[in-house]
C-alpha positions in Angstrom: 87.9 -60.0 -43.6 85.8 -63.1 -44.0 83.5 -63.4 -47.0 80.1 -65.0 -47.1 79.1 -67.8 -49.4 75.5 -68.8 -49.8 74.7 -72.3 -50.9 71.2 -73.6 -51.5 70.4 -77.2 -50.4 67.3 -79.2 -49.9 65.7 -79.2 -46.5 66.7 -82.9 -46.0 70.4 -82.1 -46.9 70.3 -79.1 -44.5 69.0 -81.2 -41.6 71.6 -83.9 -42.4 74.5 -81.4 -42.4 73.2 -79.6 -39.4 72.9 -82.8 -37.4 76.4 -83.9 -38.5 77.8 -80.5 -37.4 76.0 -80.8 -34.1 77.4 -84.3 -33.4 80.9 -82.8 -33.9 80.1 -79.9 -31.6 80.5 -77.4 -34.4 78.3 -74.7 -35.9 77.0 -75.2 -39.4 79.5 -72.6 -40.7 82.4 -74.3 -38.9 81.4 -77.7 -40.3 81.1 -76.4 -43.8 84.4 -74.6 -43.7 86.1 -77.7 -42.4 84.5 -79.8 -45.2 85.6 -77.3 -47.8 89.2 -77.3 -46.4 89.3 -81.1 -46.5 88.1 -81.1 -50.1 90.7 -78.6 -51.1 93.6 -80.3 -49.4 92.8 -83.9 -50.3 94.0 -85.0 -53.7 91.3 -85.9 -56.1 91.0 -89.5 -57.2 93.0 -89.0 -60.4 95.9 -87.4 -58.5 95.8 -90.1 -55.9 95.8 -92.8 -58.5 98.7 -91.2 -60.3 100.7 -91.0 -57.0 99.9 -94.7 -56.2 101.2 -95.6 -59.7 104.4 -93.7 -59.0 104.8 -95.5 -55.6 104.1 -98.9 -57.2 106.7 -98.2 -59.9 109.3 -97.4 -57.3 108.8 -100.5 -55.3 110.7 -103.5 -56.6 109.3 -106.9 -55.7 110.1 -110.3 -56.9 106.6 -111.6 -56.2 104.2 -112.0 -59.1 100.5 -111.3 -59.0 99.9 -115.0 -59.3 102.0 -115.7 -56.3 100.2 -113.1 -54.3 96.8 -114.6 -55.2 98.1 -118.1 -54.3 99.3 -116.9 -50.9 96.0 -115.2 -50.3 94.1 -118.4 -51.1 96.4 -120.5 -48.9 95.7 -118.1 -46.0 92.0 -118.7 -46.4 92.3 -122.5 -46.2 93.3 -122.4 -42.5 
């Protein structure tokens, strides 16, 4: 059985959320449940940063930071 959660927000926030829900063709409840699910399933910034560090460590490249910056600058000259 579904449980009810009450959250108090300002009138301005309520109007903003209600308008966003409407633009997506959703009820306020559907919109808020979707937002909660996205928040629960998306990694927080710390976890995402840690994962990116792991990916960077696993990628071997022979290009230094200085070379990348130089290539970027060369691309801007054209």
